[in-house]
C-alpha positions in Angstrom: -38.3 -66.2 -5.8 -38.4 -62.4 -6.3 -41.7 -60.7 -5.6 -41.0 -57.9 -8.0 -39.4 -59.9 -10.8 -41.3 -63.3 -10.6 -43.4 -62.3 -13.6 -40.3 -61.2 -15.5 -38.4 -64.4 -14.8 -40.8 -66.2 -17.0 -39.5 -64.3 -20.0 -35.9 -63.4 -19.2 -34.0 -66.4 -17.8 -33.0 -69.3 -20.0 -32.7 -72.8 -18.8 -29.4 -72.9 -20.6 -27.6 -70.7 -23.1 -27.5 -72.6 -26.4 -24.8 -71.4 -28.8 -25.8 -71.0 -32.4 -23.4 -72.8 -34.6 -20.8 -70.8 -36.5 -22.2 -71.9 -39.8 -25.7 -70.8 -38.8 -24.4 -67.5 -37.6 -22.5 -66.9 -40.8 -25.4 -67.7 -42.8 -27.5 -65.2 -40.8 -24.9 -62.6 -41.2 -24.8 -63.1 -45.0 -28.6 -62.6 -45.1 -28.3 -59.4 -42.9 -25.2 -58.0 -44.6 -27.0 -55.5 -46.7 -29.0 -54.1 -43.8 -25.9 -54.0 -41.6 -24.1 -52.0 -44.3 -27.0 -49.7 -44.9 -27.2 -48.9 -41.2 -23.5 -48.4 -40.8 -22.9 -51.4 -38.5 -20.3 -52.6 -41.0 -18.2 -50.3 -43.3 -18.2 -52.4 -46.5 -19.9 -55.5 -47.9 -16.7 -57.5 -47.9 -16.5 -57.4 -44.1 -15.7 -60.7 -42.4 -16.7 -60.1 -38.8 -14.6 -61.5 -35.9 -17.6 -62.0 -33.7 -21.2 -62.9 -34.3 -23.6 -63.4 -31.4 -27.2 -64.6 -31.2 -28.6 -61.2 -31.9 -27.9 -61.7 -35.6 -31.3 -63.4 -35.8 -33.2 -60.6 -33.9 -36.3 -58.9 -35.1 -35.2 -55.7 -33.6 -33.0 -53.2 -35.5 -31.5 -52.1 -32.2 -30.5 -55.6 -31.2 -29.3 -56.4 -34.6 -26.9 -53.4 -34.4 -25.2 -55.3 -31.4 -25.0 -58.6 -33.3 -21.3 -58.3 -34.1 -20.1 -57.5 -30.6 -17.9 -59.9 -28.7 -20.4 -60.3 -25.9 -22.5 -63.5 -26.0 -25.7 -61.6 -26.0 -29.0 -63.5 -25.5 -32.2 -61.8 -26.7 -35.0 -61.2 -24.3 -37.9 -63.4 -25.5 -40.8 -65.5 -24.3 -39.0 -68.8 -24.8 -36.5 -68.1 -22.0 -38.6 -69.4 -19.3 -37.7 -71.3 -16.1 -34.7 -69.8 -14.6 -31.0 -70.1 -15.1 -29.7 -73.6 -14.6 -26.1 -72.4 -14.2 -26.1 -71.0 -10.7 -22.5 -69.9 -11.1 -23.4 -67.0 -13.3 -25.2 -63.7 -12.6 -27.5 -62.2 -15.1 -26.6 -58.9 -16.8 -29.5 -57.0 -18.5 -29.0 -54.0 -20.8 -32.0 -52.1 -21.9 -31.9 -49.5 -24.7 -33.3 -48.5 -28.0 -32.1 -47.5 -31.5 -32.3 -43.7 -31.2 -30.8 -43.5 -27.7 -27.7 -41.4 -27.7 -26.1 -42.7 -24.5 -27.0 -46.2 -25.6 -24.7 -45.7 -28.6 -22.0 -44.2 -26.5 -22.0 -47.1 -24.0 -22.1 -49.6 -26.9 -18.9 -48.1 -28.4 -17.1 -47.6 -25.1 -18.0 -50.9 -23.3 -19.9 -53.4 -25.4 -17.5 -53.3 -28.3 -14.6 -53.9 -25.8 -12.9 -57.2 -25.7 -12.0 -56.6 -22.0 -15.6 -56.0 -21.1 -16.8 -59.0 -23.2 -14.4 -61.4 -21.5 -15.7 -60.3 -18.0 -19.3 -60.6 -19.1 -18.9 -63.9 -21.0 -17.1 -65.5 -18.0 -19.3 -64.5 -15.2 -22.7 -63.4 -16.6 -25.5 -64.4 -18.9 -25.9 -61.2 -20.9 -29.4 -60.3 -22.0 -30.1 -57.4 -24.4 -33.5 -55.7 -24.4 -35.1 -53.4 -26.9 -37.3 -51.2 -24.6 -39.7 -50.4 -27.4 -40.5 -54.1 -27.9 -40.8 -54.8 -24.2 -42.3 -51.8 -22.4 -43.4 -53.9 -19.4 -39.9 -55.1 -18.8 -38.5 -51.6 -19.3 -41.0 -50.1 -16.9 -40.1 -52.5 -14.1 -36.4 -51.8 -14.4 -36.9 -48.1 -14.9 -39.1 -47.9 -11.8 -36.4 -49.7 -9.9 -33.8 -47.3 -11.2 -35.9 -44.3 -10.2 -36.6 -45.6 -6.8 -33.0 -46.6 -6.0 -31.1 -43.7 -7.8 -33.7 -40.9 -7.8 -33.9 -40.7 -11.6 -33.8 -42.9 -14.7 -32.5 -42.7 -18.2 -31.2 -45.1 -20.9 -29.4 -47.3 -21.3 -30.6 -49.2 -18.2 -28.2 -51.7 -17.0 -29.0 -54.2 -14.3 -27.4 -57.2 -12.5 -29.6 -60.0 -11.1 -29.0 -63.2 -9.2 -29.6 -66.5 -11.1 -33.0 -66.5 -9.4 -33.8 -63.1 -10.8 -33.4 -60.9 -7.8 -32.1 -57.4 -8.5 -28.6 -56.6 -7.1 -27.6 -53.5 -8.9 -29.1 -51.1 -11.5 -27.8 -48.0 -13.1 -28.0 -45.9 -16.3 -25.0 -45.0 -18.5 -21.7 -45.3 -16.8 -18.3 -45.0 -18.3 -16.1 -48.0 -19.2 -13.8 -47.9 -16.2 -16.7 -47.8 -13.7 -18.6 -50.5 -15.6 -15.6 -52.8 -15.5 -15.2 -52.2 -11.8 -18.8 -53.1 -11.2 -19.1 -56.3 -13.2 -15.7 -57.5 -12.1 -16.5 -56.8 -8.4 -19.9 -58.4 -8.4 -18.8 -61.3 -10.5 -16.0 -62.2 -8.0 -18.2 -61.6 -5.0 -20.7 -64.0 -6.4 -18.1 -66.7 -6.8 -16.6 -66.2 -3.4 -19.7 -65.4 -1.3 -23.0 -65.8 -3.1 -24.9 -65.6 0.2 -23.8 -62.1 0.8 -24.9 -61.0 -2.7 -28.2 -62.7 -2.2 -28.7 -60.8 1.0 -28.1 -57.5 -0.8 -30.6 -58.6 -3.4 -33.2 -59.5 -0.8 -33.0 -56.0 0.8 -33.3 -54.4 -2.7 -36.3 -56.5 -3.4 -38.0 -55.6 -0.1 -37.5 -51.9 -0.8 -39.0 -52.3 -4.3 -41.9 -54.5 -3.2 -42.9 -51.8 -0.6 -43.6 -49.4 -3.5 -45.7 -51.8 -5.6 -49.4 -51.0 -6.1 -51.5 -54.1 -5.6 -55.2 -54.7 -6.2 -55.7 -55.7 -2.7 -53.9 -52.7 -1.2 -55.7 -51.4 1.9 -54.5 -47.8 1.0 -56.5 -47.7 -2.3 -60.1 -48.0 -3.1 -62.5 -47.1 -5.8 -63.3 -43.4 -5.2 -66.8 -42.2 -5.6 -68.0 -39.6 -8.0 -68.3 -37.2 -5.1 -64.6 -37.9 -4.1 -63.5 -37.1 -7.6 -65.6 -33.9 -7.8 -63.8 -32.7 -4.6 -60.4 -33.8 -5.8 -60.3 -32.8 -9.4 -60.0 -29.0 -8.9 -56.8 -29.5 -6.8 -55.5 -32.0 -9.3 -56.0 -29.6 -12.2 -54.3 -26.8 -10.3 -51.4 -29.1 -9.4 -51.0 -29.8 -13.1 -51.1 -26.0 -13.8 -48.4 -25.4 -11.2 -46.3 -28.3 -12.6 -46.5 -27.0 -16.2 -45.9 -23.4 -15.1 -42.9 -24.3 -12.9 -41.2 -26.1 -15.8 -41.2 -22.8 -17.7 -38.6 -21.4 -15.3 -36.5 -24.5 -14.8 -33.2 -25.4 -16.6 -34.5 -28.6 -18.2 -34.8 -31.1 -19.6 -38.3 -30.2 -20.9 -40.9 -32.6 -22.3 -44.1 -31.9 -24.2 -46.4 -33.2 -21.4 -49.2 -34.2 -23.6 -51.4 -35.6 -20.8 -51.2 -32.3 -18.9 -51.9 -30.1 -21.9 -54.8 -32.2 -23.1 -56.3 -32.4 -19.7 -56.0 -28.6 -19.1 -57.6 -27.9 -22.5 -60.5 -30.2 -21.5 -60.9 -28.4 -18.2 -61.0 -25.1 -20.1 -63.9 -26.5 -22.1 -65.7 -27.4 -18.9 -65.0 -24.1 -17.0 -64.0 -21.5 -19.6 -61.2 -20.6 -17.2 -58.8 -18.8 -19.5 -55.8 -19.7 -17.3 -55.9 -23.2 -18.6 -56.1 -22.2 -22.3 -53.5 -19.5 -22.0 -51.0 -21.7 -20.2 -51.3 -24.4 -22.9 -51.1 -22.0 -25.7 -47.9 -20.4 -24.2 -46.4 -23.9 -23.9 -47.2 -24.9 -27.5 -46.3 -21.5 -29.0 -42.9 -21.6 -27.4 -42.3 -25.1 -28.8 -43.4 -24.4 -32.3 -41.1 -21.3 -32.7 -38.2 -23.2 -31.2 -35.6 -25.7 -32.8 -37.4 -28.5 -30.9 -40.0 -28.3 -33.6 -38.6 -28.9 -37.1 -40.2 -26.0 -39.1 -38.2 -27.1 -42.2 -39.7 -30.6 -42.7 -42.1 -30.9 -39.8 -42.2 -33.2 -36.8 -41.2 -32.7 -33.2 -38.0 -33.8 -31.6 -38.3 -36.0 -28.5 -37.6 -33.3 -25.9 -35.3 -30.3 -25.2 -32.2 -30.6 -23.1 -32.6 -27.0 -21.8 -35.5 -25.1 -20.3 -36.2 -22.8 -23.3 -36.6 -25.4 -26.0 -33.4 -24.2 -27.8 -31.4 -27.4 -27.5 -33.4 -30.4 -28.8 -32.5 -34.0 -28.2 -32.8 -34.7 -31.9 -34.5 -38.0 -32.0 -37.9 -38.0 -33.6 -40.2 -40.7 -32.2 -43.5 -41.8 -33.7 -45.3 -41.6 -30.4 -44.2 -37.9 -30.0 -45.8 -37.1 -33.3 -49.0 -39.0 -32.2 -49.1 -37.0 -28.9 -48.6 -33.7 -30.6 -51.2 -34.3 -33.2 -53.8 -34.7 -30.5 -52.7 -31.5 -28.7 -52.6 -29.5 -31.9 -56.0 -30.8 -33.0 -57.6 -29.9 -29.6 -56.0 -26.4 -29.7 -57.1 -25.8 -33.3 -60.6 -26.9 -32.5 -60.8 -24.4 -29.6 -58.9 -21.4 -31.2 -59.2 -22.0 -35.0 -55.6 -20.6 -35.1 -54.1 -21.6 -38.5 -50.6 -22.1 -37.1 -51.8 -25.2 -35.3 -53.4 -26.5 -38.4 -50.2 -25.9 -40.4 -48.2 -27.8 -37.8 -50.6 -30.7 -38.0 -50.2 -30.8 -41.8 -46.5 -30.5 -41.8 -46.0 -33.1 -39.1 -48.2 -35.6 -41.0 -46.3 -34.9 -44.2 -43.0 -35.6 -42.3 -44.3 -38.9 -41.0 -45.5 -40.0 -44.4 -42.1 -39.1 -46.0 -39.8 -40.5 -43.3 -41.6 -43.3 -41.5 -43.9 -45.0 -44.1 -43.4 -48.8 -44.3 -45.3 -51.5 -46.1 -46.9 -52.7 -42.9 -47.3 -49.4 -41.0 -45.1 -46.6 -39.7 -41.5 -47.0 -38.5 -40.7 -46.3 -34.8 -38.2 -43.4 -34.8 -35.5 -41.5 -36.6 -32.1 -41.3 -35.0 -30.5 -38.1 -33.6 -27.2 -39.0 -35.3 -26.1 -38.3 -38.8 -22.5 -38.4 -40.0 -21.7 -39.5 -36.5 -22.8 -36.3 -34.9 -26.0 -35.7 -32.9 -28.3 -33.2 -34.6 -26.0 -32.6 -37.5 -28.8 -33.0 -40.0 -30.9 -30.2 -38.4 -28.2 -27.6 -37.7 -28.6 -24.2 -39.4 -25.1 -23.5 -41.0 -23.4 -20.2 -40.6 -24.8 -17.7 -43.0 -28.2 -19.3 -43.1 -31.3 -18.1 -41.2 -33.6 -20.1 -39.0 -37.2 -20.0 -40.2 -39.2 -17.4 -38.4 -42.6 -18.8 -37.6 -45.5 -16.4 -37.6 -49.2 -16.7 -38.0 -48.6 -17.1 -41.7 -47.8 -20.4 -43.5 -44.0 -20.6 -42.9 -43.6 -23.7 -45.2 -43.1 -21.6 -48.3 -40.8 -19.0 -46.7 -37.3 -18.4 -48.3 -35.6 -19.7 -45.1 -37.5 -23.0 -45.2 -36.8 -23.4 -48.9 -33.1 -22.6 -48.5 -32.7 -25.1 -45.6 -34.6 -27.8 -47.4 -32.1 -27.5 -50.3 -29.2 -27.6 -47.9 -30.5 -30.8 -46.3 -30.7 -32.6 -49.6 -27.0 -32.7 -49.7 -26.6 -34.1 -46.1 -26.4 -37.6 -44.9 -29.8 -38.4 -43.4 -30.3 -39.9 -39.9 -31.1 -43.6 -39.8 -34.6 -44.8 -39.4 -35.6 -47.6 -36.9 -37.8 -49.5 -39.3 -39.4 -51.6 -36.6 -43.2 -51.2 -36.7 -44.9 -51.2 -33.2 -48.6 -51.8 -32.9 -49.2 -49.5 -30.0 -47.4 -46.5 -31.3 -49.0 -46.9 -34.7 -52.4 -47.1 -33.1 -51.7 -43.9 -31.1 -50.8 -42.1 -34.3 -54.0 -43.4 -35.9 -56.0 -41.9 -33.0 -54.1 -38.6 -33.6 -55.1 -38.7 -37.2 -58.7 -39.2 -36.4 -58.6 -36.2 -34.0 -56.9 -34.2 -36.7 -59.8 -35.0 -39.0 -62.4 -34.0 -36.3 -60.6 -30.7 -35.8 -59.9 -29.7 -39.4 -62.7 -31.7 -41.3 -60.0 -32.7 -43.8 -61.1 -36.1 -45.2 -57.4 -37.1 -45.9 -56.7 -37.6 -42.2 -59.6 -39.9 -41.7 -58.7 -41.8 -44.9 -55.1 -42.2 -43.7 -56.3 -43.4 -40.3 -58.5 -46.0 -41.9 -55.7 -47.1 -44.2 -53.3 -47.4 -41.3 -55.8 -49.3 -39.1 -56.5 -51.8 -41.9 -52.8 -52.4 -42.6 -52.1 -53.0 -38.9 -55.1 -55.4 -38.7 -53.8 -57.5 -41.6 -50.2 -57.4 -40.4 -50.5 -57.9 -36.7 -53.5 -60.2 -36.4 -52.8 -63.8 -37.3 -55.9 -65.8 -36.7 -56.7 -65.3 -33.0 -53.3 -63.9 -32.0 -52.1 -60.3 -32.1 -48.5 -59.4 -32.2 -46.6 -56.3 -31.0 -43.7 -55.8 -33.3 -42.8 -56.3 -37.0 -39.5 -55.9 -38.7 -38.4 -57.1 -42.1 -41.7 -59.0 -42.6 -41.2 -61.0 -39.4 -43.6 -60.8 -36.5 -42.4 -61.0 -32.9 -43.7 -60.6 -29.4 -47.4 -61.4 -28.6 -49.3 -58.2 -28.0 -49.4 -56.7 -24.5 -52.5 -55.0 -22.9 -51.1 -51.7 -23.9 -51.0 -52.7 -27.6 -54.5 -54.1 -27.6 -56.0 -51.1 -25.7 -54.6 -48.6 -28.1 -55.5 -50.7 -31.2 -59.1 -50.9 -29.8 -59.2 -47.2 -29.2 -58.1 -46.6 -32.8 -61.0 -48.6 -34.1 -63.4 -47.1 -31.5 -62.4 -43.6 -32.8 -62.9 -44.8 -36.4 -66.3 -46.2 -35.7 -67.4 -42.9 -34.2 -66.5 -41.1 -37.4 -68.1 -43.5 -39.9 -71.7 -43.7 -38.6 -73.0 -42.2 -41.9 -71.5 -45.1 -43.8 -73.3 -48.2 -42.4 -71.0 -50.8 -43.9 -67.8 -49.1 -42.8 -69.2 -48.3 -39.4 -70.2 -51.9 -38.8 -66.7 -53.1 -39.9 -65.0 -50.7 -37.5 -67.3 -51.5 -34.6 -66.9 -55.3 -35.1 -63.1 -55.0 -35.0 -63.3 -52.6 -32.0 -65.5 -55.1 -30.1 -63.1 -58.0 -31.0 -60.2 -56.1 -29.7 -61.9 -55.1 -26.4 -62.9 -58.7 -25.9 -59.3 -59.7 -26.6 -58.2 -57.3 -23.9 -60.7 -58.7 -21.5 -59.5 -62.3 -22.1 -55.9 -61.1 -21.4 -56.8 -59.4 -18.1 -59.3 -62.0 -17.0 -56.7 -64.8 -16.7 -55.7 -64.1 -13.1 -55.2 -61.4 -10.6 -51.5 -61.0 -11.6 -52.6 -59.8 -15.0 -54.7 -57.0 -13.5 -52.0 -56.1 -11.0 -49.4 -55.8 -13.8 -51.6 -53.2 -15.6 -52.6 -51.5 -12.4 -48.9 -50.9 -11.7 -48.4 -49.3 -15.1 -49.9 -46.2 -13.6 -47.6 -43.4 -14.5 -47.5 -41.1 -17.5 -44.1 -41.1 -19.1 -43.6 -39.9 -22.7 -46.8 -41.8 -23.5 -50.0 -41.9 -21.3 -50.1 -44.7 -18.7 -51.1 -48.2 -19.8 -53.8 -48.2 -17.0 -55.5 -45.2 -18.4 -55.5 -46.5 -22.0 -56.9 -49.9 -20.8 -59.6 -48.2 -18.7 -60.7 -46.0 -21.7 -60.9 -49.0 -24.0 -63.0 -51.0 -21.4 -65.2 -47.9 -20.8 -66.1 -47.6 -24.5 -66.4 -51.3 -24.9 -68.9 -51.5 -22.0 -71.0 -48.7 -23.5 -71.3 -50.7 -26.6 -71.7 -54.2 -25.3 -72.8 -53.9 -21.7 -70.4 -56.7 -20.9 -70.3 -57.6 -17.2 -66.7 -58.6 -17.5 -65.7 -55.3 -18.9 -67.4 -53.5 -16.0 -65.9 -55.7 -13.4 -62.4 -55.3 -14.8 -62.8 -51.5 -14.9 -63.7 -51.5 -11.2 -60.6 -53.6 -10.4 -58.4 -51.1 -12.2 -60.2 -47.9 -11.2 -58.6 -47.5 -7.8 -57.0 -44.3 -6.4 -56.4 -42.4 -3.3 -57.9 -39.0 -4.3 -56.1 -37.3 -1.3 -52.7 -38.0 -3.0 -52.9 -35.2 -5.5 -49.2 -35.4 -6.5 -49.6 -39.1 -7.3 -52.6 -38.3 -9.6 -50.7 -35.6 -11.4 -48.1 -38.1 -12.3 -50.9 -40.1 -13.9 -52.9 -37.2 -15.2 -54.2 -39.2 -18.1 -56.2 -41.2 -15.5 -57.5 -38.0 -13.8 -58.5 -36.8 -17.3 -60.4 -40.0 -17.8 -62.3 -39.5 -14.5 -63.0 -35.9 -15.3 -64.5 -36.8 -18.6 -66.6 -39.4 -17.0 -68.2 -36.7 -14.9 -68.6 -34.2 -17.7 -67.1 -34.5 -21.2 -67.2 -31.4 -23.3 -66.4 -32.3 -26.9 -65.0 -29.8 -29.4 -67.0 -30.0 -32.6 -68.4 -33.5 -32.5 -69.9 -36.1 -30.0 -71.5 -39.5 -30.1 -74.6 -40.6 -28.3 -77.0 -43.6 -28.1 -74.1 -46.0 -27.3 -72.4 -44.9 -30.5 -75.5 -45.2 -32.8 -75.7 -41.4 -33.2 -73.3 -38.6 -34.0 -73.5 -34.8 -33.7 -71.0 -32.4 -35.3 -70.9 -28.6 -35.2 -69.9 -26.3 -38.0 -70.4 -22.7 -39.1 -72.5 -21.9 -42.2 -72.4 -18.2 -42.8 -73.6 -16.5 -39.6 -75.3 -19.7 -38.4 -74.0 -22.6 -36.2 -75.3 -25.9 -37.5 -75.5 -29.1 -35.5 -75.5 -32.0 -37.9 -77.0 -35.2 -36.6 -76.4 -38.7 -38.2 -78.0 -41.9 -36.8 -77.7 -45.5 -37.6 -80.8 -47.2 -39.3 -83.3 -48.2 -36.7 -82.4 -45.4 -34.3 -84.3 -42.1 -33.5 -84.4 -39.3 -31.0 -87.5 -37.6 -29.7 -88.3 -34.3 -31.5 -88.3 -30.9 -29.9 -92.0 -31.2 -29.4 -93.0 -34.6 -28.0 -96.4 -36.3 -28.5 -96.0 -38.2 -25.2 -94.7 -36.5 -22.1 -93.3 -39.8 -20.8 -90.4 -39.1 -23.2 -87.8 -36.3 -23.1 -87.8 -33.7 -25.8 -84.7 -32.6 -27.6 -83.5 -29.3 -26.3 -80.5 -27.2 -27.6 -79.1 -24.4 -25.5 -76.1 -22.0 -25.9 -74.2 -21.0 -22.8 -71.5 -18.3 -23.1 -68.6 -17.7 -20.7 -70.0 -14.3 -19.5 -73.6 -15.5 -19.6 -74.5 -13.0 -22.2 -78.2 -12.6 -22.8 -78.1 -12.7 -26.6 -81.4 -13.9 -28.1 -80.7 -16.8 -30.4 -83.2 -18.6 -32.5 -83.0 -22.4 -32.5 -84.5 -23.8 -35.7 -85.4 -27.5 -35.7 -86.4 -29.6 -38.8 -89.9 -30.9 -39.2 -90.4 -34.0 -37.2 -92.0 -37.2 -38.5 -94.6 -39.3 -36.8 -93.7 -42.9 -36.4 -95.2 -45.9 -34.5 -92.6 -47.8 -32.5 -93.0 -51.2 -30.9 -93.0 -50.0 -27.3 -95.8 -47.4 -27.5 -99.3 -47.5 -28.9 -99.3 -43.9 -29.9 -97.1 -42.6 -32.9 -94.2 -40.5 -31.6 -92.7 -37.3 -33.0 -89.2 -38.2 -34.0 -86.0 -37.2 -35.8 -84.0 -39.9 -37.6 -81.3 -40.6 -40.2 -79.5 -37.3 -41.0 -80.9 -33.9 -40.0 -79.8 -30.4 -38.9 -80.6 -28.1 -36.0 -79.6 -24.4 -36.7 -78.6 -21.7 -34.3 -79.4 -18.6 -36.3 -77.1 -15.6 -36.2 -74.6 -17.3 -33.9 -71.8 -14.9 -34.9 -73.5 -12.4 -32.6 -72.1 -14.4 -29.7 -68.5 -13.4 -30.8 -66.8 -15.9 -28.5 -66.7 -19.6 -27.8 -69.7 -21.1 -26.1 -70.9 -24.4 -24.8 -73.7 -25.9 -26.8 -75.7 -28.3 -24.6 -78.0 -30.8 -26.3 -80.5 -32.8 -24.2 -81.9 -35.8 -26.0 -83.3 -39.2 -25.6 -82.6 -41.9 -28.2 -84.8 -44.8 -29.0 -84.4 -47.9 -31.2 -87.4 -49.5 -32.8 -87.9 -51.6 -29.7 -86.8 -49.5 -26.7 -85.9 -46.1 -25.4 -82.5 -45.4 -23.7 -82.1 -43.2 -20.7 -82.0 -39.4 -21.5 -78.5 -38.0 -22.3 -76.9 -34.6 -22.2 -74.1 -33.8 -24.7 -71.8 -30.8 -24.5 -70.0 -29.3 -27.5 -67.9 -26.3 -28.1 -69.2 -23.6 -30.4 -66.5 -21.4 -31.9 -66.5 -18.3 -34.0 -63.6 -17.5 -36.3 
């Protein structure tokens, strides 16, 4: 049995292919006819299809679009378990997604072809996979494609032996080459299966050598000292990688883990190189066609190196990633163009992706059969010129909006995915933190609540919803991001005790669910540990580690701590490897020193601090849960640490600043016989005449929090003080 694909076999290979009766297929077709017509799979509602395959009952719009092809497709699902009984047939797997341009091209050229269908139906069991529903499956085959071919793209097409061993994998290939491949391998399997199996064995050995395993002798849990030594090199490697891309021909991606990590390192060091590089990167994107200045939203990536030729898909996860970057940049710079881009992007998501159960996955690049046709600026029209002013009401934008009203709109993939929706919810919370606009927090709460009631069915979480049907049990990635959404919401609702408790309870339930998924066996941990590369979204490992980290802070669960140790393994001497999973390096850097922008939490989530300007003063607003306190600036018992607020500027300016504390209260707590000087509930500490600083600074707050029955260890919180 294949080392690499043993786990996958449990979900991909059916004991037998059971044909759906013609009557049942026709009935399913009739029920889907309107959707097929609306999504241009059929040209009119009187269509009587020549072919209907099993994908007609799929919960994926992408798979449903292949339901009328002559290939006997089988959908990848958890019920296809114990291997292929018919050893005379190879397995053909095709992985794609609804907004993939070359997936559509290959579908039209090859999968609609009777010649191709006859070859596949005769010699193969053909399995269709929506990569957005099955990221673990996609990651395995994409990793294999990258290793064997040097690069990866979609569609991904693979041929396996009946036992699940990989023989061949490639991306898009034209019809002639595809026919040659499937015909040749099909015949060779019939005439000399041993030879094909030997090829597969060599491929498997090559892939297995590149797997990360928990027991690997090469990797260990690096110490804090190891990370302190390694992180400067890792950050500089990320700087170099992002800088180098500015002079390369493309394609170019947004690199959210790099940009966020470099902004966070700027907050720790005030090294302007980090901030300037990220600003240059974002500024170039915003003024380019890769950002849709007319309606808002970011296209998936640019084909060229200057952001002038977008790949016109719009993905939900792209909007989520860019909301986080824009929010962090706005928090640091207070530049209005980043705030406007946040608002416009959120408006686009609401207008285009809103579904009853959450947010749709993506918008296609195609309209009227042409990639990017909807977004082109016609001859005689002007592209919007984005400046520091609000471009949304410019004549160019208004003219192009009117022009688009008369065009065919690109199709929307209406599938709602738990992890992408959760990522977007986290982006909304961060937009709220950056802008203090309550609408973003309200939208995040509403989205989280909808996801909770849609995807949680008793004790089971699901991953995907389409047309009011749930499919696919949630994977660790889904649960981790959903937990992070509720963790972020709990941080922002401390002042509302009932809401905070609700958010915290759900967050704890989700982290415990994650623990139960990972705690089953070592294979579960290994599968997450191997999802250790940032692609267009951060690595699954980093998301899981972050969820476990916050869960442990809240619950002190031994299981969470142990699982974190098992996942938290790295060779800190391999800088290039860590740059490819920079989200993990970010996580470790923040463990050592996390500088927040304008808010932070403390006391295991029972307290919150936010910074804001009030006239010339900088105000630190504290909010604490009932039953929690911090020692005042003047303590009555020297065994406890006083609260200290300090302001450190980049150039170490010696500007005298007055720190004004509120009046403390004396209160007797159970662990001390003497009444203590305390602050509690809501209160403010004011840095008077802060505008004299005239530049960003780090506000460090040293404090010690106590409940009614015990005191926690002292903490130090770092926040960014900004001056507009």
